[in-house]
C-alpha positions, 0 to 999 in steps of 0.5 A: 821245885822247893827251896832249900832251907839253910841254918844260920850258926854263930860259931863265935857265940855257939848258938843258931840264929835261925833254922829256916832261912831260904836264899834270894840269890836270883834278881827275882828273889832279891827283888821279892824278899819277904814283901807281903809277909804278915809274919815271920817266924823265929826261925825264919828269914832270907839270905840275900846274896849279893847284897850291900843293903836292903829295904823293907818297902812292902814288908809288914814285919820289922827285921833283924838285919845282920851284914856279912863280909864274903866270909860271913863275918858279922861286919855290921847289925841293925836290930828291929829294922822297921817297915817301909824303909830303906836300910843303910848300904855298907859297901863291904857287905858280900850279903845280908841275913834278914831275920826275925825280930830280936834273933840279934839281941837272943844271941848275942850277936855282935860285929866280927862274929862268925857265922857258919851257913849251910844246909841242915846235913852239913851242919849236923857234920859240922857240929858232929866233928867240933864235938869229937875235937872238942872230947879229943875222940875220934 
């Protein structure tokens, strides 16, 4: 069975961070993470749920880390986190996004931003509703 991919949309900055994030919500998936990956495309990553910290032991590419609370608000950022390290723990974090390096910089994501995390069909519905609201049509 193929795992679903999630879109990560920064509602505060009105931009996408990623279109192909896999969820790591089982003990095995969280343990495996991105271990052994030689590369990571700009639209790939994993969403580690639940998590208050991650590691890059066995990960062969640097990552951007985005710590989120239960409401998917950004509470901590780590840009270009190196390989074979243990990332800081943030007790208030509910989950951590591991994205390609430079994802934070290229989207100007900041602490306090609110992220929408959902499958592609749901993001399309959200964007259509937001567009309708903005134009006042219905």
